[in-house]
N, C-alpha and C positions, 0 to 999 in steps of 0.2 A: 326626398329632398332634392331640389334643383341643383344641377351641376354648374350653374351659372349665377353670378351675382352682378347686379347693376352697380357700377362704381362711378358713374358720371350722371348725377341726378340733381335736378333743380326743383326746389319746392316753391311755394308761393312767397318765400322770403327772397327769392331772386325777383325783386319787386317789379310788377307789371311785365315780367318776362316768363316767370314760372306760374303755372296754374294748378299746382298739386298741393292740396291741404295735407298736412303731415299724417294725421290719423287715417285718412282715406288712402293715402299712398301706402302706408304700412299694411293696411288691411288687404289691399290688392296684392302686395308682395307675399303676404301670408297665403292668400288664395292661390297664388301661382306656385306655392311650395318652396319659396325662397327663405333660407335661414338667416340671411344677412342682407343689409342694404346700406348704401352710402348716401350722405348728403353733401353736395358740393355746390352750394349756391355761389352766385357771382360776387366775388369780392367781399363777402361778409360772412359772419357766423351768427346772424340774428337768430337762426332757428335751431342751432345745434343742441342747446340745453333741452328744449322741448322735444326735439327728435330723439335724443338719447333716452329720455325718460319714457316716451311713448313706445319706442322700439323695445326697450327692456320689458315693458308691460305686455307687449304683444308677442314676446318670445322670439324676437328677431335681433340678431347681433348688430348693434349700431356701428357704423364706420363713419367717423367724423372727419370731414374735409372741407375744402373750399376750392373753387375754380378761381384762382387769383389772376390778376393782370400783371404782367411783368413788363416794365418800362423798356422801350427800345434801346435807350442808352443807360440812364440811371434815374432814380426816383425824384431827383431834384430838378431835372430838366423839364421845363414847363413852358415851352415857347412854340415849337412847331406842331403842325397837324399830326406828325408822326408820333408825337409824345402823348396824344390824347387817350388812346385806347389801351395800348399795351398788348402783348401776346398772352393768350390764355395758357394756363398750366394747372393741372389737377394735382393737389397736394392732399394726402390722406394721413391722419395721425395714427401711427403704428402703436403707440403706447402713451402713457401720461406725459413723458418728456416731450414726445412729438406733439401732443395736444397743446402743451404750454408754448412750445416753439411756434406752432401754427397761430396761436393767439398773438404772439409778438409780431409775426409776419403781417397778419391782417391789421393789427393796431397801427403799425408803422406805415402800412399802406395808406391808411386814412390820415394819420397825423403828420406824416412827412411827405408822402408821395401823391396825395390826391390832386389830380388834374383831369377833370371830367369823370374819371374813374379812380378808385383807390388803387395805387400801384406799388408793387415791390420792385426790387431789382436783383441782379445776381449777387451783389454784395451782401444783401440781406439773406439770400438763399445760402450763401457760403457760411454765414454766421449762425443761422438757425435751422439747419437741415437735419440735425440729428433726430432720429425717431420719426422721420417722415418718409412716406412712400410717395414717389413722384411719377406721374403719368403724363405723356406728351400732349394730351388734350385733343380737341376737335380741329377743324380746319383753321380755327383762329389761333392755334398754337404756333410757336416760333418755327418749328421744324416743318410742319405742313405749309406754312406761309413761304418759307425759303424754297421748298420743293415746287410750289405753284408758280413761283417767280423764276424757276429754272436755275436757281443757285444751288446746285448739288454739292459744291465744295463747302458752301456755308452750312448746308443741312448736315453734312458729314462732320464738320467742326462742332456744331451745336450738340449733336448726339454724343460726341466724344466728351464734351464738357459736362453734360448732365450725367453721363455714365461714370465719369471719374469722381463726381461729387456724391452721387447717391449709390453707386455700386449696384449690388443686387436688388436694391429697392427702386431701380429705375425701369419703367416699362413703356413700351411704345403702344399707342392706341390705334386700333383699326375701327372705323365706323363705316356704316353702309345704309344710308337713308334712301332706299329705293322707293320712289313715290308712285310712278306710273299715272300721275294726275297732272294734266297739262295746265291746270290752274295753279299748281304749286311750283316751287323752285326745283326744277329737275337738274339744274347745273350742279347743285351740291353733290349729287350722287356721282356725277361724271368726275368731279374733282376728287371725291373720296376714293374712287376706284384707282385713279392715277396716283394719288398720294399713297394709298395702301401698298401698291406695287413697289414703290421706292422704300417705304418703311420696312417691308419684308426683306428687302436686299440689305438695308442697313442693320436689321436685326441679325441676319446671318453673318454679316461682316464682322460685327462687334460682339456676337454672342449674347444679344440682349433679348429678353423674352417680350412677347407682345400679348395684348389682351384685346378682346372685342368689347366695345361699349356702345351704348345708344344714348344720345344726347337728350335725356328725359326732361321734358318741361311740363308734362301733364300726365294723367293717369291712364285713361282709356283712349283707344283710337278715335272714338266718337267725340272726344273732348277737343279735337283739333280745331273745329270751327269756333268754339268758344275761345280757345287760345288765340286764334287769328284776330278776333275782336279785341282781346287784351293787348296784343302787339299794336294794333291801331291806336289804342288809348296811349300806350307808351310812347309811340312815335309821333302822335298828333296827326295822324293821317286818316282819311275816310276809307271805308271798306272797298269802294269801287276805284280807288286811286291805283292806276296801273304801275306807278313808280314806287309804291310802298313796299316795305319789307315783308317778305313771305317766307314762312318756314315750309319744310317739306311735307308736313302732315304725318311724319313718322316718329315724332318726338314723344312717344308714349312709353309706358312701362311694359316692355314686350316680354313674352314668355320665353322659356328656354327653347322651345321648339321654333318660335319665330326667329330667335337670334341664330339658332343653328342653321336655319334655312338660308340666312344671309351669308353665312360663312361655311359652306359645305366642304370646301377644300382645306379649311383650317379649324378643325374642332378644338385643337390645342389652345386657340385664342380664347375660347370659352372656358376651358378647363383651368387655364392659368389664373382666372379670376379667383378660383378657390384657393390657390396658393397665397394670393394677397389677403383673402379673408383669414386664412390660417395664421398669418403673420400678425394680425391685429390682436393685441392683448386686451383683456377685460380690465377696465379701470373706472373709478367713480368720479363724477364731476362735483359731487356734493362735498362740503367741507365744513368743519367747525368754524365759528366766526374768526375772521382775521381782524382782531381788535387793533385799531390804530394806537400808536405809542404816544400816550399823553405825557409830555415832559413835565416833571415836577419842578417847582421853584427851587432855585439854587440854595435858598436859605432854609429849606425844609430838611431836617435831619432824620434819617431813617436809622432806627436802632436795630441792631442785628437780632436780638432775642425775639421781639415781636415779628420781625421779618420771617424768621425761621418757623414761628408758630403758624403764620399765614400760609407759608409754603407747605406746611404739614397738612393743611386742609385740602389743598390741591392734590397732594400725593395720595391722601386717603381716598379721594374720588377715583384717581387713576388706577390705584392698586386695591380697589375695593374688595375683590375676592382673591387676593394674592398676599396674605399676611407676611409671608417670609420675605417676599420681594419688597413689600412696603417697609418692613423693619430694616432691611439692608439699605435701602435708598435713604430712609430717614436718618440712619446712622451716618451716612456719607455727608448729608446736609448738615447735621449737627456738629460734625468734625471740622467744618469750614470755619476759618477765622475772618473771612471777608466776603463781601458780595461778589467780588471777582472770582473767588474760589468756587462759590455756589454756582455762578453762571457758567463755569468751565466744566461742570459735571457732565451735562449733555444738553441737547437742544430743548428737550421737554422741561427740564428743571429751569433752564434759562427763561423759558416762557412763563413758568410759575413765579420766578423771581420778579419779572416785570409786573405781573398781575398783583403780586403781594405788595410791591412798592406803591402801586396805584391804590390798592385797598387801604393802606396805612394813611395815605394822604386824604382819601375819601373820608375815612373815619374822622380824621382830624377836622376837616372843614364842616362835616355834618354836625359834630358836637358843638363847633363854634356857632353854626347856624341855629342849632336847637336852643342855645342860651339866648339868642336874639329873639326867636320865634316864641319861646315859652319863658320869658324873663321872670325872674323872681321865683316865687313858690309855684308857678304854673308848670314847671318842669317836674312833674310828679314821678314817683317811682314806676307807675304803670306806663307812662310815656317813655321813660328811659328803657324799660324792658321792650317796648314796641320798637324803638329805634335800634336797640341792640339786635333784636330778632331780624329786622329788615337788613341791617348791615351784614349779619352772618349769612343770611340767604344770598345776598348779592355777592359776598365773598365766595361762598360755596359754588354758585352758578358761574363764577368767573367774569362778572360784568362790571367791576368797578370802573374800568376804563370808559365804558359807555356813559355812565353817569357823570364822570369828570368831563368828558367832551361836551355833553349837552349842557351841564352847568356852566362851562367855560364860555360857550358862544352865546348863551342867554345872558350871562353876566356882561359880556362885551356888548351885546345888543343894547342893553339898558344904559351902559356907560356912554354909548354914542348917540343916545336919544331915540332909539327905535322902540315903538310900542310893542309890548309882548303880552299875549293873552294870558288869562289866569290859569289855564290848563283845562284839559277835558279828557274824557276817556278813562280807562282803568288806572292811568298813572296818578290820577287825583286821589287814589287810595293809599299812596305811599307817603309816610311821614318823612322819609329821607328826601324825597323830591320836594316836599314842602319846606324842610329845613334848608335845602339848597337853593330855594326860591325858583326852582324849575316850575313849580305850581304855586298858586296863591290861595289854595283852598285847604283848610285844616281838616284832614281826614278824621282826626279824633273827634272834632265837634260834630261831625255828620255820620259817625260810625261807619266809615268807608273801609272796605276790606283790602288789605295789601295782597292777599292771595289771588285776587282777580287780576292783579298786575303781574306778579311774579310768583310762580308756584314750582317748587323743586320737583314735584311729581310730573310736571309737564314743561321740560326745559325748552325754552324758546327765547329769542332775543326780546328784550323790552321793547315796547312800542309806545313812545311818548309823542303825543300829538302837540305840536307847538304852532302857535299863530303869531306871525309878525305882521306889522302893518305893510301894505303893498309897497309904499315908497321906500321903506327901510330894509326890505328883504335883501336887495342887492348889496347893501352895506354889510350885512351879516355875512353874505356869501364871500365878499372880498376879504373879510376878516379870516374866515375859515381857510380860504385859499392861501393867504399869506402865512397862516400858522402851520399848515400841514403840507403845503407845496402844490403847485398847479397840476402836477401829474398824479397827485394822490386824491384829488377831489373831482367828482364828475356828476353830471346829470344821469338820469335813467331814460333809456329809449322807450318810446311808445309806438304802437303800430295802428294806423288808421286803416280800417277795412271798408270794403264796399257794402254798404247796407242795402236794404231792399229798394228804397227809393233811388239812391244814387246809382245802383247797378242798372236800373231801368234807364235812367237819364244818360249814363255813360254809353251803354250799348246803343240806345236810340240815336245818339249823336254820330257815332261812327257809321251807323247804317243809313244815316240821313232820313230818319223818320221825322216828319215835321214836328217842330217844337210844340205846337198846340197839342198834337197827339201824345208826345212824350209827357207833357204836363198832365194831361188828362189821365194817363195810365198811372203815373207816380202818385197823383192825388187820391187815387183809389186805395192806396196802401194806408192802413190805419197808422196814426201817429204814435201809438203806444211803444214804449221802449222794448227792444228785444223782438220786435215784429219781423218775421222772415217772410219771404214770398210764399212759402209753403203754408204758413199760418194765415197769411192774407187771403189766399185762395179759398180757405175754409170759411173765413169770416165774411168775405165779400164775394158773393156769387157773380156779381157783374164783372169783377176782375178775372175770376176763373173762367168766365165765358169768353174773355178776350183771347185766351190761349187757342181758341178755335176760330178766331176772327177770319173773315174773308181776305183781309189785308195781310199778305205774307210778311210785310215788314213789322207789323204788330205781333204776329205769331213769333217771328224770329227774335224780336226784341225781348219778349217775355221768356222765351226758351233759353236764350243765352244769358240773360240777366240772372236767371235762377242758377245757372251753372257757375257764373262768376261771382255770385253773391258770397260775401265773406272773404274774398281775396284781399290780400294786403295791398293797399293802394299807395300809402306813403308812410314815412316815419315821422315821428314828432318827439318832443321832449316832455317828460313828466312835469307836471305843473309845480310840484314841490319836493319830490323825492331827490335827495342828494346822497351820493356815495362818498365815504371817506375811507381811504385805504391805509393799510399798515405800511405799504411800500408803493412804488409806481404801479398803477392799476393794470398795466399790460402784462404784469407778472401773474395776475389772477383771472382776468377776463378780457375778452376782446373789447376794444374801445374804438370809437369813431368820432367824427365831427358832425356838427349840425349847423345849418345856415344862421339860425337866430340865437345860437348859444355860445357864450364865451368859453365855457368849459368843454372838456371832452364829454362824450356820452358812452356809458356802458351799454354794450349791445344786447343785454338781457333785460327783460321786463322785471317788474317789482319782485314778485315771489321767486323768480328764477335767480335774481340777484342774491337774495338771502340764502337760497339753496347753495350757491357757490361760496358762501362764507363771507360775503362782503356786507358791510354795515350800512344800512339805509337809514338816513335821517329825514323825517318828514317835517 
C-alpha cells in the first residue's frame, strides 16, 4: 500500500477546471496502490456523494473535502476587485460532525458570500471548524499569497490564527510542479520553491506539521493537453492566445515514487499524509427519510389511546428482534399521561410521536374522503378492508407525512385554480390516494394493485407523479415555500455534460478549426441518444478515418474531444423535482444558488438526494 495519499484533488465537478471523472480517478488511485483519496473541488460539494459511494465500492477510503474560497475581508463585502476570488483553503471532513459543518460552510458560501465565486470568511470558519482538518492550500492560499508579496509578518500572523483555531488539525502544504516545458507556466514552480522555504521555517517555528500535495486536475500526465483545451473553454480563450491561462502540465495523479522524487529532502511531508488519513473516521452519508413536519389543524383533537397504539407500531419495527427492550419501551410509553411526557422519553420516541400524530390525521381525512368517493352503499366492506390495509401499510412504513404533504399542496393547487392531472404511475393503484384526491382514478374499478406502489417487503419512499399546468406551477411552488419556509424548500441540481457532438465543436473552436470542418465532423456523429464517440467510430467508418486525417487540427480535435467527452460543462436545475426539508436544508445537504431559480438548489442529483434522506417531490 502506498505511503502517500493525495489530499488536494479536483474532479470534473470543478467545472471546466477539473478533467477527472470520478470512477476513472479512483481506478487510477487503486492502480497506484493508494488506499485512500480525497475530493476537494473548487467551492462546491457537487461530487462528494458520488465520490463517497464509488470509493467505498472500489475499496478506497474516501476523504470528503472542498477547496473553499475565503473572502479577503468578510463574505458580505462585494465591491472591490479584491473581493472577487478569495484565498484558497483546503478543508477535509474528519468525521460526520465535520462533514455537516463543511456542508454549512459551503452552503453559506453560496447563499451569503457569492461574489464571482462562493466565498466563506473567518467568522464562518470560527463557527463551523469542529471536525474539520485544514490545509494551507496552493499558491492561491492566504499564506502563500502573503509570502509572495513579501509580507512575512502577515504570513506569520495568519499561520498563528489558523493554528490557534484548528490546533493539531492544521497542516501546511508543500507543492512542487516542476515542468521543464517552456510552453508551460514555469513561474509556478519558482514561486512554489520560494514559498516552501518559508513554510518550512514557519512549520519549525510553530511546531506545525506539513504535507506534500499535488494540485490534481486530471488523471494521467498525457491528459494535460486535453485539460489545456478545457481551460480555454473555461476562460473563453483560443489555444494559440499567448496571454491565456496555462497550467504547468504537472496537475495529474502522481505515484508515490513521483511525489517522493519531488521532495527528496522531506520524506516526512509524504508520510504525514497518512497521519491525516488515519484521523478520518468512517461514516455513512445515507440516511432514513427526513420527513418534513406537517402541522395538524388546531381544531384536530389527538386522543392519547390511539396515539399510543400507533407509536407501538413504530416501536415494533425498531425492536423487531429485541422483545425485552420492546416490552420495556412500550411500558414507558403506556405509563405516560400526556404527549409531552411521551416526547420527553428520547429522540427516537419523539419522532414516532410526530409520525403517529400525522397518521391519525391522515386516517381521519382518508375516511372523510372515502365517504365522498364511495357515497352511500358503494363503500363496501371489501373497500373498507382495502383502505384499512393501505393505511396500516403507510403507518408501518412511516410515510403518513408524505401523503399529507402531497394531499395538502394538491388541495391548495385546486383551490387557487391550478389544473392538476388525474395521476399516473403506480400511485394510481392506491385507494388512499384516490380518497385524498391525489389521484382521480378509482383503482378498485380497474383492479389496480397497491403493492406496485408501496410494498413492505421493499421499503422505499413513495413516488407520486403529479402534473400541474405550466402557468400554475409557480403558484403551487409559492404556496409550498410559504408553508414550509424558503430555507426548507429547494430545487435539485442537474449537470450538463459534453456530449459527442458538443465536445467536437468545443475543441474545434478553441483550436480554430474552421467552422465548416467542425460542422462536417459533428454531423457525422449519429443522432441516437447515448451515442459516444467510441460508438460513432464503429458505426461511421468515415468519421473513424478522420482520426488519421492529414490535417493535424482535425486529428487533434477528435483526439481531445474524445478525452473531454462526458466532462461536466455546466449546472442546471431539475425541471420538476423539489426538495422539502424537515429543517433548514444546509443541515442535511450542501445547497447553492442558480441564475434562473428563485429557490436554493441542493447540490446532489435526484437519486443521491433520496440517499441522503431528503424528500423529493416531482
